[in-house]
N, C-alpha and C positions, 0 to 999 in steps of 0.2 A: 816657079814648081817649089813644091814642099820638100824640104829637108828630111833628117834622118828620124826628127822628131813626131812625123805625123803620124807611127805607129804606136806612140804612147798614150797611155790612160791620164799622166798627170794633168790635169788641167793647165797649170804654168808650162810643164813644156809644150800643149798643146799651143799655149799661145804663140810660142816662138818656132811653130811648124812651117809659118810662111815666110820667117824672117831671109833675106837673101845670105846669112852666116851660114856654113854648112856645119850644123852643129850636129854633134853625135850626143846621143846620152851616155851616163856613165857607164865604161864598159871596158874586159882588156882588150879589146877590140881597136878602141880611140888608143890605146897607149900605144899598141904595136903601131896603128900608124904612125903615130909620132916617131916612134923608134926609125920606122921605116924611113920616113923622109927626113929624119935627122932636123924637128923643129921642134918649140916647147910646148906645152900646151898651155889654154889658156880655160881655167874653168870658170864658169859664172854660175852663183848658185842665190836663189830667191825662194819668193812661194808668189801665189796666185793673187792675194789680196794687200800686196808689196806695193806703193806707191811710186816709191822712186826705184822699182825695179819697172814701171812699166814707164817711167823717163827713161830709162838708162835703154830700153827696148826702141821705144819710139826715138829718140834722140841717135843714137849710135846702130844698133843691131839692124834697123829698118834702114839704115843707109848704105845707098850702094856702094858708095867708094870706099867708107867704113868696112864693109863686110867683104867686100873685095881684098882688102889687106889683111885682114882677116884671115880669109881662107889662103892666100899665097904663103902667110908665115906663121899658123899655127893651127894644131887641131884643136878646133873649140868643141866643150862639151858644157852643156846646159844639165845643173842638178838643181829637183827641187826639194830645200830642206826639210821639207816635212814631210818626205817620202825617205829621205837619205838623210835622218839626223845624224849617223856614225859620221859621213863626210863634209857635212857641214860643220860638228863638231870639235875634230880632227884639224880640219881648216881654219876655222873660228879662233879655237885657240892659238896657230900660231898669227894668224893677223893680230888678236891683241895683244900677245907676246912681243910683234914687232912693232905694232902701231901705237898701243895704248889705247885702243878700241879699235871696234867692230860694228856687223849691224849688217844691213841687208837693203842694197844686194851685194853679194860679197865674189871681189874677182882677184884672182888667184893665178898666180904664173907657175909654171912648175916644169919641172922634167920630164921626159917620158919612163922614169922609176916613180914619179908620182911625188918628188922633192920640191917643196915650195922653193922660192926665191926673190919674189918679189908681191906685195900684197896691196890692195885697196879697198873700198868698197865703191861708192856710185863716182863716176868722172864726168864731168858736162862736156857738151859737145864743142865748147870753148873755156879758154882759160878762165877760171874763173875764182875769186875770193881766195887767193893762192893756192886754189888746185889745177893743176894739169889737165889739161883735153884728155878725153880719151885717146884721141890720136897720136898725142905727143908721148902718153904712156906706151902705147902699141910701139912706136918707135923707137921708143929708148929702150925698151923689153928687147928689142929687135936687135937694135946696133949692139947691146948689150951681150946677145948671145952670141953673135956671130964675131964680135968683134973682141969680147973679154972671155973666152967661155972657160977658162979656168978657174978663173974668178966668181963667176957665175955656179960652176961645180963646186967649188968651196963653200960657196953661202948657202947654197941646199944642203950640204952635208951637214953643215954645223947645226944650220935648224933644224935637221931631224935629230940629232944628238941633244940637242936642248932639249925638244920635245919629249926623246924618251928620258929623260931624267926627270921627268915632272911625275912620275908614279906615283901616286899617294898609297900611305901604310897611317890608316885611322882604324885599323882593326884592334890594336892595341892601345889604345888612347884611352879605353875606359868606357863606361858608361855615364852620360849626363844625369848631374845629379840637380838637388835644389838650387845650390851655389850657383852651377852654371846657367841655369834659368834663369836666377835674379839678374845675374850679370847681362843676359840678353835684355831684359825688360830694360833693366836701366840705360842702354845701350842704344835702346830703341826709343826710350824717354828724349835721350839728347838728340836725335836724329827728327823728332817729332815737330810738325808744325802745328803749332797750338792753333795757331790764327783760321788756316785752312784745312787742316784734317791732313792724312796721311803723312808721308815722310820723306823728303830731299826737297829738292826744288823742282824747276821745270827742266826736261819734259818728266810730267809725274805720271806715275803707274798706280792701275792701284792693287794694292798691298794685300790680296785676298788669304796668300796662306800666313802671312806675318798678324794678321785679322784673327783668324783661327787660332791660331797662338795665342795671343791674347787673350779673346775669349776662354780657351781651356785654362790658361794660367789664372784668370779671373776665378773660373768655378773650383779651381783645385787651393786656389791662396783666400777668394774672397777682394783682392786688389781692387780698387774704386778708381785708381789711375788706369789700369789695364781694361776694366771696360769701358773707361770715358773716351780712350785713345779710339774704341772700335765705333761705339756710339757715333760720336763727333765725325768721325770720316766716312761712315756711311750714310749719314745725312747730307753731307758736303758732297759727297761722289752723286748720291741720289738726285739732290736739286742742281749737279752741274749739268754742263753741255755732252760731259762724258756720257750720260743717260739718256738713252731716246726718250724723252716725255711725252711722244704718241704714240709710240710699238713696243717699248720698253727693249730690254738689251745696253748692254755697254759697247761701248767701241771702246778700243786698244788700249790707250792713254791718252791725257791732259797733252797738250805741247806748252800750256801755262802752268803757273802752282794751282789756280782758282778752280780749276777743272771745269775753264769755259770752254773752249778750244779744242775738240776731240781730233785725233789722227783716227778719221772713221770708219775705220776696216773693225767688223764686230770677229771676234774670233769664239769659235766656240767651248775653247779651255777657260777664255775668261770669264763667260757668261755661264759656266758651269760652276767655276769655282766659288765666284760671286754669290750664284743662286742660294748657293751653302753656306758661307757667310752671312747673308741676310735671313735666311730660314733661322740660323744657330743664335743668329741675334733675338730675332722673336722669342725664341723659346728658352733664351735666358732672362728677356725685358718683359715680352709681350709687347714688342714698340708695333702699332699699326704701322707704318712707317715700313718698318722692315719687312713688314708680313706682307705687304703691297707689292714693293719690290720683287721678294722672290718669288713671289706668283705670278708678276707681269715677266719677270727673266725668263721663269720656267715654261710660259706660254709662247714667248717670245723665240725659244728655240726650239717648240714643237711647232709652232705655226709655219716659222721661216727657215730652218735649218735640216727639220725632219726629212729624210729620203725617200722614195716611196717604198724602199726594200725595208725600209722600222729603223734606219740607222740615223746618225747625224754627219751633217755636212760639216766640212773645215770653216767656212769662214763669208763673210759678204765682204765683198770688194772697195775699198776704200775712196774708190772714185766711180762714175756716173756720169753719164752724157749730159753735157749742159743744155736743157731746152733751145735756150736761145743761139746759144752759137755754134752748138754741135760739138763740141769738144769735149773729149772725158775730162771731167777737173774731181778736185777730192772735193765731196760735200757738197755737191749740188743737186742732191736727192734731199739731203734734210733742212738745211736752210733756207729762213724767212727773211722777204724784208715787212716793215709795215704795210707797205702799199698791196703787198703780194696777201695780208692776213685779212686786208678792206676788202680785198676783189672777191674772198671767198665767202667773209663772213659779215659783211656791211658795216657799215660807219662803228654803231654801238658794240658790237661783239667784237672787231675788227681790232677797235683801239682796246676793249679789256684784254682780249688774247694777248698783244704789244705787252700790257704793264704784266699779266700773268708770268708772261714766258720770258718776261727781259728780252722783247724784241725792239731795237731803239734806230734812229732815225740815223744814226751812226753808224751803226751795223757793231757786232762784236765778233765777225768773222771778217769775210772777204767782200768788198764790191759795197759795201752800205747793207748785206746783209747777217745774219744773227742766227746762232746756236740756238735753240729754244732749249731756257733754262727755267727753275725754282726760283726766284729772287726771296727771299727772306722779306724784304718788305713790299711784295708783291701785294694787289689787291684781292679779298676776299670774293670770291666765285662761290655760289649755290651749286653744288653737287650735279644738280642735274642739266642746269646750263652749260657746265662745263665738260659734262661728259658728250652734249651735244657740239661743244664746239671742238675736241676731239676726232668726234667723228666725220665732222664735216674736211678738218683737215690732212686726218689721215686719208680721206676717199680724193682729194686734190694729190694729195702725196703719191698717193697709188697710180695714178697717170702718170706719171713722172718719169722719165728712162729709169730704171731699177739699177742699183749697183750688181756686179756680175756677183755667180753665187759658186765656189769650188765644192764642188759634189762629191769630192774624195772622203770614205769615212775613215779616220786615222783610229786605231783600236784603241790608242792611250786614252785620248779626247773622249770617245762615247765612254770609255770606262768613268769619266768623271761625271760624264754627264749624266749616267745610269743613277750613280750615288746620289747627285742632284735631286733628279726627276723622283727617285724613289722618296726620299726622305721628306721632300714638297708634299707628295701626297699622302704621307702616312701623317706628318704635323698638321696639316690645312684639310685632312678627311676629300681629297682628291683622286679619288682611284684611277680617274682618266690617265693622273700621272704616271702611276704604278705602273699601268699597262703599257704605256710610252717606254719608260724603262725597261720594262721585262720583252717587249720586242727588240729592242735596241742587243739585248743581253742575247736575245734569241740570235740575234742575225751574228754577232761575233762568235757566238760558238758554231753556226752553220755552216759560214763565208771564212771565219779570220781563223780558227782553229782547226787544224788536224787531227789525223787519229793518233798522233801521240801527244794531241796538247800544245804544239806547239802553235804559234800565233803567227800571224801573218800584218807586217804594218800595217797596209791600205786595203780595201776596195773600193770600186767604184759601178755604180748600176748591177750590183750584186755579183761580181766578176772578182775576184781574190788579184791582190796584187802579186809581183814577183817578189819583194823586197819581205825580209826575217824584219819579226818583229825584235825593239829594241828592250830594253829594262823599262824603258818608262811604259811600253807595253803591257807588262806582264805585271808591274807593280798596280799603275790607275785599274787594268782590267780586274784584277784578284779585289781592289777595292770596292769596283763598283758591284760585283758578284758576291762580296759579303757583305754588303749595305742591303742589296735586294733581299738577301737570304736572312738578315735579321726582320726587312721592313715586312716580305711576305710570307715568314717561315715555310718558304720551300728550300729544303736541303740540300736538292740536287746545285744549289749554286753554292754551297758550301764545300761541295764536293769539287767544283769546277774549281773554283780558289785555289783548292788544295792542288790540286795538277800545276797550277802555273808558279804555288808560290816553291812546289819542290821544283821544278826545270827553274827557278832564281837559283835556289840551292846546288841545284847540279852544273848550271851551264852558265851561268854570273857571276860567282862568289871566287874570291880566289882564297888560297890556305888560312891566312889574316885576318879573313872575315870582311874586309873590303870587296867593294862591288866594281864591277866594270858596266858599260853603259851596251855592249855586244855580247855575244855567246861564245865559250868558248870555241866552237866551231863555224864562228862566223867568218864575212871576209876579211882577210887580213891588210888593213891600211898601213900607212906608215908610222902609226900610233894606235894602240888600242882605246878607243875614246875611255873616261873613267872622270866626270864631272858632279861632283855631290851635290851643287849649288843649286838653289832653287831660285829660278829668275821668273820666268811668263808662266808655266808652269812645276809642279813637283817635280825635281829631280828623279829620273829611274833608282836610285840609291835612294833617297831618302821614301818615294812612294815604294817602294820593296820594303825597306825596313818595315811602315806603315800595316802595309799589308801582312808580312811575317805576324807581329805583334797581335795583329788581331786574328789571324788563325788559330795561334799557339794560346791564345784567351778562350775560343772556342773549341779548341780538342784537348787542350792540356799537354801540346806536344813539346818537352822540353827542349828538344831539337832546334823547333822552328823560334822559340825564344832567345834560346841562347844567339841564333843567327840575327837576329831582329837586336838583341843588346849589342853584338859585334858590328854590327852597319851602322848603330849611333855613337860610336865612336867620334864618326866625321862630326857630331853636334856637340859633344865634350868637345871639342877641339876649336869649332867655328864658331857655334852659338855665342859664347862672350863676344869674339873679335869683329863679326860680321853677322849680326841677326837678320839684318834685314834681306839677306839671299843665304836663309837657310831656315825661313818661315815653316816650312811644313815639319822639315826634321826637330824642329823645337815642339810643333803639333804632337806629332809621335812621340818624342820624351816629356811632355806631359802625361800622354796615357801611362807611357811604363811608369811613373812614379805613382801614377793615381793607382794602377793595377796591372792594366786596365780589369775594371770589373766586370764581372760575368754573370750575364741577367737570365736565369732560365723560368719560362712561362707557360706552366701546364694547364691543360684543362680539354674541355671538349671544343671542336672547333667553331659548333654554334651557337655556342653559350656565349652569349653579349658579356657577362662580366670579363670571360678571356680576353675579347677584344680590348675591353676598356683598362686591364691591364697591362696588355702587350702596349698600347698606344703610350701609356705612362709610362713604360721603360723607354720605350724610343723619346720621349720626351725628356729624358733625365740629362743633367747636363754634364755627368761624372766623364770626365776628358776619355775620350776612345772606347768607350763602354760597349760592349758587344752583348746580342740579345739572340735568345733561341727561344721561339715560342712554337707549341703545338701540344699533341695527347703525348702522356706520359710514357717513357720508355724502358724498357724491362733492365734491370742492372748489368747485363751481362751488353746491353747497347743492341740486341735484337727490336728488329721491326722497326726503328727510328735513324734519321738521318743527321740529329744532333746530339753529336756526346753530352752537352751541356742537358740535356732533358732525361739522361738516364740517373735513375733510381730518386729521381722526382715525384713527390704524392700529393697528391690532394690534401688539402688540410676540410677535414669536415665533408668532405664531399663537391668542394668548391674551387673555381681556378683559383691557382695560387704563384704567387713570385718568388726566386730565391734570388738573394744577392749575393755573391761572393768574391774577393781575391783575397790573393796572397795566402791560399790555401784557408782563408775563414770563412765560414758563412753567417752574415745577417740571420735573422729569426726570420722562417717564411712567412709572407704574408698573403692575406687576400681581399687586402684593402689598398686603393689607388693612391690614398694620402699617404700610409705610411711607405708604400713605395716609393712614391717620389721623394720622401723624405730621406730614403735611403740613398739615391741616385741624384741629389741636389737640383731635383726638377719641379714643376710644379702640377697638381692635379688637373687635368684637362677638364 
């Protein structure tokens, strides 16, 4: 019999709707039920493409005796972390503070007042590697609840007090300057894996936001070391198993230091961020590899994540059905053996493909299979022959059971995708990608944004979800709209971005300029979440800082620039100490130091010379430069959507570009080459 999750829209919650566990969604009614029964609450948090979430479900939540014990002794709440990042953030902070680590699935036991007292992540069905079984945990918590209630209550109160003392005050820290960014670069250099690319050891995550900082730092300072770290890391990832060598797109992370074996889930936010990194690397260096990866990743997002409504789905699952065993296992869709290659391609092409993609008899993955890579020492293959090999392998792979797709549209991650696709479309003269970005932006306005410009976090099948947008939604969607405005010359996207950044200032900002993840009038949890660190995606804090700064550059608004500068106090404090975890904030700080530059390109829309100047402006590498393009605007701003175009005139009747920063403007130019020099770019 379906439980209470059967009427939810979250794919993750629906995966648990047939469990024998009597799940509740996060709601006041669930806590009221725990209070009525006098039992603790068990909170389980995960997401639909999480491998170990699937394991916990199949091993414990689908087990009748385990479910019966849970139903008798607990009120059980299931939360999709992607729908409720606020709930996830608050309790993850508690888990990490108590255990020194975190992850998903997250398991939290709490009182009926939502005060946590015991934590964990994945628990196995039997004791394993020092971990208790899930049933042992349940029985231990139940024994403590009934036998030592005063001790449990005191633990819960102490944890809540500790969390309440973690409020951040970075609004007075001052804006980061050249010294802090130089210290951040030094810290990254120490952590850099010179042999394999990337930072740190296994598991190794694609450091997209750190790479963006390094590209901007190179553009501002000329640091060749910064650029080399980007170039080598991007090549290592592109050649590794973390990148889908047949269909494009990046997996979540590599389980090893060499980028060989990925954790196979593909997330929208990773691919949007990495698509943009490779596009910016091409912009800086002209790298053919970077161009190919940027376009293949953009095409992957459009082909495999785009929804019927024009938005982008959240993720592809890590697991899929093994055709031989019928079991859901990780990586079954992607891995190959030499025998499978020969079966599809024949002896000659099969052997060639095995060498080219690094498929060995021993295997690089499980059961003698290999994840496709591009080893440096692989054989040279003629382009036409390679295309044929890829086409045949893709056709056969397409007949395998495909990983599931989480179809919910998350506002923040769609904002990241809009920015990436719009820029790729402009850089590589792919208007179809700009169209896809515009369609996703239209969906966010039509479905996610209400009459007061407030955002909802998610939608599915064109129906808006019930959860309010959090700070990252406002920051990332504003960033997407601002990028779309620069690319398309349509000022309406600047206007929509303005609505969102105004709400950031009104609803998410403290008096000292620091930021909260939830609005002032959001549901009150045991702590108001406030996390400035950039992890898998930009934090709401740094995303909002970037959007505020860009909007200020577009409009000349001193209030928005001041808000951005105050928000960047967190980068002043954290950049020199933990640069790997504040990468987006460091990127925004680079833009602040550079100006950012304000570029106005005026001319008649049908004039090819305007299009050339516009594209040249977009290809400039000056950190965080904003671009407005269109017809000249009267001095009073009347008749125009871009304030930067006001009082700009055509020189000798020709389309003209103006570059300004710090209240000083360079000489207006009609020449793409001169404009490129002013922006640190190259002539297209």
